[in-house]
Backbone as a chain_set.jsonl record, in Angstrom:
{"seq": "MDEHGDIVYFTVVRQDITEAEAIRRRHADLFYQKIHPLTGLPTRTQLDEELAKPGPKTYASIHVNRLIEINTAYGYEAGNAVLIHVAEILKTLATNK", "coords": {"N": [[67.49, 94.967, 69.763], [66.349, 93.575, 66.729], [64.665, 90.615, 65.428], [66.451, 89.901, 63.481], [68.879, 90.652, 64.329], [69.549, 93.271, 63.994], [70.119, 96.622, 65.049], [67.586, 98.26, 66.71], [66.868, 100.291, 68.434], [68.644, 102.409, 70.749], [69.999, 103.351, 73.933], [71.37, 106.229, 75.374], [73.483, 107.371, 77.898], [74.352, 110.294, 79.411], [76.673, 112.537, 80.957], [77.516, 115.629, 82.292], [80.753, 116.615, 82.581], [82.164, 118.893, 82.981], [82.582, 120.611, 85.244], [83.807, 118.823, 87.076], [86.115, 118.201, 85.649], [87.369, 120.688, 85.558], [87.973, 121.042, 88.264], [89.73, 118.878, 88.606], [91.835, 119.735, 86.965], [92.648, 122.055, 88.343], [93.596, 120.905, 90.72], [95.702, 119.379, 89.688], [97.363, 121.413, 88.718], [97.987, 122.68, 91.129], [99.475, 120.701, 92.351], [102.057, 120.873, 91.299], [102.996, 123.288, 92.166], [105.164, 125.182, 94.293], [104.714, 126.793, 96.433], [101.865, 127.104, 98.352], [98.984, 128.651, 97.132], [96.893, 129.59, 98.742], [97.64, 129.425, 101.486], [100.279, 130.239, 101.582], [102.311, 128.678, 102.399], [104.983, 126.221, 102.073], [104.568, 123.584, 99.675], [103.909, 120.024, 99.247], [105.441, 119.299, 97.054], [107.569, 121.135, 97.179], [108.608, 120.315, 99.644], [109.429, 117.686, 99.033], [111.513, 118.264, 97.239], [113.3, 119.616, 98.933], [113.89, 117.616, 100.806], [115.311, 115.894, 99.212], [117.743, 117.067, 98.95], [121.154, 117.048, 100.152], [122.188, 116.791, 103.621], [121.299, 117.765, 107.049], [117.873, 118.042, 108.17], [114.925, 119.723, 109.248], [111.523, 119.448, 109.664], [107.963, 119.911, 109.647], [104.89, 118.254, 109.464], [101.573, 118.911, 109.08], [98.315, 117.917, 109.797], [95.035, 118.795, 109.331], [92.492, 117.81, 111.12], [89.251, 116.588, 110.305], [88.573, 118.52, 108.433], [87.115, 118.219, 106.105], [84.572, 117.928, 107.107], [84.062, 120.485, 108.079], [84.105, 121.902, 105.662], [81.895, 120.699, 104.423], [79.748, 121.287, 106.179], [79.855, 124.099, 106.546], [80.809, 125.241, 104.249], [83.276, 125.849, 101.636], [84.59, 128.269, 101.9], [84.689, 128.716, 104.658], [86.255, 126.527, 105.431], [88.609, 127.194, 104.075], [89.229, 129.536, 105.474], [89.882, 128.45, 107.957], [92.196, 126.992, 107.271], [93.88, 129.101, 106.451], [94.112, 130.487, 108.87], [95.4, 128.572, 110.504], [97.791, 128.376, 109.055], [98.823, 130.967, 109.444], [99.314, 130.893, 112.198], [101.303, 128.9, 112.262], [103.318, 130.168, 110.747], [103.914, 132.305, 112.456], [104.868, 130.929, 114.71], [107.115, 129.742, 113.576], [108.742, 131.915, 113.032], [109.252, 132.955, 115.526], [111.406, 131.798, 116.984]], "CA": [[67.758, 94.369, 68.462], [65.204, 92.832, 66.233], [64.888, 89.175, 65.233], [67.544, 89.712, 62.526], [70.117, 91.116, 64.951], [69.787, 94.679, 63.688], [69.803, 97.549, 66.131], [66.312, 98.945, 66.516], [67.031, 101.525, 69.191], [69.648, 102.327, 71.804], [69.885, 104.375, 74.954], [72.629, 106.894, 75.686], [73.506, 108.046, 79.185], [75.38, 111.338, 79.358], [76.891, 113.297, 82.185], [78.373, 116.787, 82.069], [81.924, 116.513, 83.454], [82.897, 120.155, 82.885], [83.008, 121.067, 86.577], [84.749, 117.839, 87.617], [87.376, 118.341, 84.907], [87.991, 121.935, 86.016], [88.534, 120.753, 89.593], [90.889, 118.008, 88.405], [92.935, 120.561, 86.436], [93.15, 122.915, 89.423], [94.392, 120.06, 91.619], [96.942, 119.03, 88.987], [98.196, 122.615, 88.717], [98.446, 122.905, 92.498], [100.458, 119.671, 92.682], [103.397, 121.265, 90.872], [103.392, 124.552, 92.776], [106.031, 125.016, 95.456], [104.092, 127.547, 97.515], [100.41, 126.995, 98.251], [98.46, 130.004, 96.926], [95.966, 129.979, 99.801], [98.283, 129.56, 102.793], [101.62, 130.804, 101.485], [103.263, 127.707, 102.952], [105.526, 125.283, 101.084], [103.74, 122.425, 99.349], [104.584, 118.725, 99.273], [106.446, 119.34, 95.989], [108.718, 121.835, 97.756], [109.16, 119.442, 100.68], [110.147, 116.592, 98.366], [112.77, 118.798, 96.71], [114.189, 119.911, 100.059], [114.329, 116.348, 101.393], [116.252, 115.262, 98.286], [119.047, 117.72, 99.093], [121.935, 116.472, 101.248], [122.3, 117.556, 104.854], [120.229, 117.584, 108.046], [116.65, 118.781, 107.91], [113.847, 119.73, 110.229], [110.268, 119.847, 109.038], [106.738, 119.481, 110.322], [103.745, 117.988, 108.594], [100.375, 119.153, 109.87], [97.048, 117.461, 109.219], [93.893, 119.419, 109.992], [91.446, 116.793, 111.229], [87.839, 116.883, 110.084], [88.387, 119.679, 107.555], [86.034, 117.898, 105.168], [83.303, 118.19, 107.789], [83.897, 121.945, 108.085], [83.732, 122.265, 104.29], [80.539, 120.219, 104.149], [78.755, 121.973, 107.01], [79.899, 125.561, 106.479], [81.266, 125.684, 102.933], [84.723, 125.888, 101.422], [85.144, 129.527, 102.412], [84.991, 128.5, 106.083], [87.411, 125.634, 105.475], [89.783, 127.984, 103.671], [89.551, 130.435, 106.583], [90.571, 127.632, 108.958], [93.549, 126.721, 106.767], [94.647, 130.347, 106.494], [94.403, 130.77, 110.277], [96.432, 127.615, 110.93], [99.032, 128.779, 108.391], [99.345, 132.158, 110.128], [99.868, 130.443, 113.482], [102.554, 128.205, 111.976], [104.315, 131.165, 110.339], [104.297, 133.038, 113.665], [105.695, 130.029, 115.51], [108.393, 129.509, 112.872], [109.573, 133.111, 113.089], [109.514, 133.282, 116.935], [112.24, 130.716, 117.53]], "C": [[66.51, 93.597, 68.022], [65.579, 91.364, 66.005], [66.007, 88.87, 64.246], [68.888, 90.168, 63.09], [70.474, 92.56, 64.643], [69.382, 95.546, 64.875], [68.525, 98.294, 65.777], [66.353, 100.294, 67.238], [68.133, 101.309, 70.222], [69.454, 103.503, 72.748], [71.271, 104.92, 75.26], [72.486, 107.571, 77.048], [74.659, 109.033, 79.142], [75.484, 112.007, 80.712], [77.848, 114.427, 81.862], [79.523, 116.73, 83.071], [82.743, 117.797, 83.468], [83.433, 120.592, 84.237], [84.032, 120.11, 87.177], [86.113, 117.952, 86.942], [88.104, 119.613, 85.324], [88.637, 121.748, 87.385], [89.78, 119.887, 89.456], [92.087, 118.81, 87.897], [93.525, 121.459, 87.515], [94.017, 122.115, 90.388], [95.715, 119.671, 90.966], [97.89, 120.215, 88.962], [98.792, 122.864, 90.095], [99.552, 121.92, 92.872], [101.882, 120.116, 92.36], [103.857, 122.597, 91.445], [104.225, 124.289, 94.022], [105.515, 125.779, 96.67], [102.583, 127.494, 97.313], [99.804, 128.395, 98.147], [97.533, 130.489, 98.041], [96.694, 130.295, 101.103], [99.635, 130.264, 102.742], [102.691, 129.9, 102.066], [103.806, 126.81, 101.843], [104.589, 124.087, 100.887], [104.551, 121.143, 99.466], [105.668, 118.662, 98.204], [107.719, 120.01, 96.498], [109.395, 120.972, 98.806], [109.971, 118.312, 100.056], [111.494, 117.066, 97.825], [113.771, 119.062, 97.834], [114.727, 118.626, 100.684], [115.339, 115.63, 100.511], [117.649, 115.872, 98.387], [119.811, 117.098, 100.26], [121.927, 117.391, 102.475], [121.119, 117.336, 105.786], [119.035, 118.493, 107.753], [115.717, 118.697, 109.111], [112.591, 120.189, 109.505], [109.108, 119.332, 109.874], [105.661, 119.273, 109.273], [102.495, 118.07, 109.47], [99.156, 118.651, 109.102], [95.921, 118.101, 110.016], [92.757, 118.399, 109.98], [90.063, 117.367, 110.961], [87.593, 118.125, 109.224], [87.248, 119.437, 106.568], [84.676, 118.159, 105.8], [83.019, 119.691, 107.874], [83.446, 122.41, 106.705], [82.29, 121.885, 103.985], [79.492, 121.028, 104.909], [78.694, 123.475, 106.755], [80.357, 126.114, 105.129], [82.78, 125.81, 102.863], [85.354, 127.193, 101.905], [85.512, 129.392, 103.881], [86.205, 127.588, 106.229], [88.684, 126.357, 105.093], [90.206, 128.933, 104.777], [90.291, 129.689, 107.687], [92.011, 127.375, 108.517], [94.43, 127.965, 106.82], [95.034, 130.674, 107.929], [95.503, 129.847, 110.809], [97.785, 127.99, 110.322], [99.647, 129.993, 109.073], [99.949, 131.794, 111.479], [101.218, 129.772, 113.257], [103.658, 129.179, 111.571], [104.815, 131.945, 111.552], [105.208, 132.18, 114.529], [107.071, 129.831, 114.888], [109.31, 130.731, 112.973], [109.918, 133.536, 114.524], [110.332, 132.187, 117.609], [112.747, 131.14, 118.837]], "O": [[65.75, 93.06, 68.828], [66.68, 90.935, 66.35], [66.47, 87.733, 64.163], [69.913, 90.082, 62.413], [71.561, 93.025, 64.984], [68.435, 95.242, 65.599], [68.398, 98.876, 64.7], [65.917, 101.311, 66.697], [68.505, 100.176, 70.527], [68.832, 104.508, 72.405], [72.231, 104.16, 75.389], [71.497, 108.254, 77.315], [75.8, 108.659, 78.87], [74.536, 112.041, 81.497], [78.879, 114.208, 81.227], [79.295, 116.79, 84.279], [83.89, 117.796, 83.916], [84.615, 120.911, 84.361], [85.033, 120.558, 87.735], [87.147, 117.813, 87.596], [89.331, 119.614, 85.433], [89.735, 122.248, 87.628], [90.783, 120.14, 90.123], [93.216, 118.596, 88.34], [94.742, 121.615, 87.604], [95.062, 122.596, 90.826], [96.746, 119.641, 91.638], [99.094, 120.049, 89.163], [99.964, 123.219, 90.215], [100.463, 122.265, 93.625], [102.815, 119.766, 93.083], [105.002, 122.994, 91.23], [104.02, 123.296, 94.721], [105.847, 125.443, 97.806], [102.084, 127.803, 96.231], [100.084, 129.245, 98.992], [97.41, 131.696, 98.252], [96.409, 131.302, 101.752], [100.085, 130.822, 103.743], [103.844, 130.306, 102.211], [103.173, 126.653, 100.799], [103.913, 123.647, 101.816], [105.747, 121.183, 99.752], [106.707, 118.038, 98.418], [108.821, 119.509, 96.273], [110.623, 120.903, 98.856], [111.079, 118.018, 100.505], [112.497, 116.36, 97.935], [114.957, 118.762, 97.695], [115.901, 118.562, 101.05], [116.141, 114.839, 101.008], [118.627, 115.262, 97.956], [119.206, 116.669, 101.242], [121.693, 118.596, 102.373], [120.083, 116.802, 105.39], [119.178, 119.567, 107.169], [115.729, 117.731, 109.873], [112.603, 121.206, 108.811], [109.264, 118.431, 110.699], [105.551, 120.037, 108.314], [102.387, 117.373, 110.479], [98.992, 118.927, 107.914], [95.863, 117.964, 111.238], [92.138, 118.162, 108.943], [89.757, 118.495, 111.348], [86.515, 118.716, 109.286], [86.503, 120.36, 106.238], [83.736, 118.565, 105.117], [81.87, 120.116, 107.755], [82.521, 123.212, 106.586], [81.553, 122.652, 103.365], [78.467, 121.41, 104.344], [77.612, 124.061, 106.747], [80.297, 127.322, 104.898], [83.468, 125.868, 103.882], [86.527, 127.214, 102.278], [86.548, 129.904, 104.306], [87.082, 127.845, 107.054], [89.726, 126.157, 105.717], [91.4, 129.126, 105.005], [91.221, 130.228, 108.287], [92.94, 127.526, 109.31], [95.6, 127.882, 107.196], [96.163, 131.094, 108.184], [96.426, 130.3, 111.485], [98.809, 127.928, 111.002], [100.862, 130.046, 109.263], [100.988, 132.335, 111.859], [102.175, 130.046, 113.983], [104.802, 129.035, 112.001], [106.01, 132.216, 111.664], [106.222, 132.668, 115.029], [108.075, 129.76, 115.597], [110.532, 130.584, 112.996], [110.786, 134.387, 114.718], [109.976, 131.711, 118.687], [113.475, 130.391, 119.489]]}, "num_chains": 1, "name": "protein.A"}
């Protein structure tokens, strides 16, 4: 601003958020799906609906430790391959009661 308080110049900082917004939308879409498109397993949304129904239930929640490190070191394709493999093992175990 000059001595009269008028704006003389200003600086604008911009950032392209196109990719971040696309990722956010994909995550929002996935949140409402009942079957995960990658693994074919029920999602948390499906679990919440099942738990809300009356009657006894049995379920398992699996956390794959250090998946972020696999994604970072080897890429998301490797991380997805790990998730798919774990899902196949779980499906096999569930059907071989």
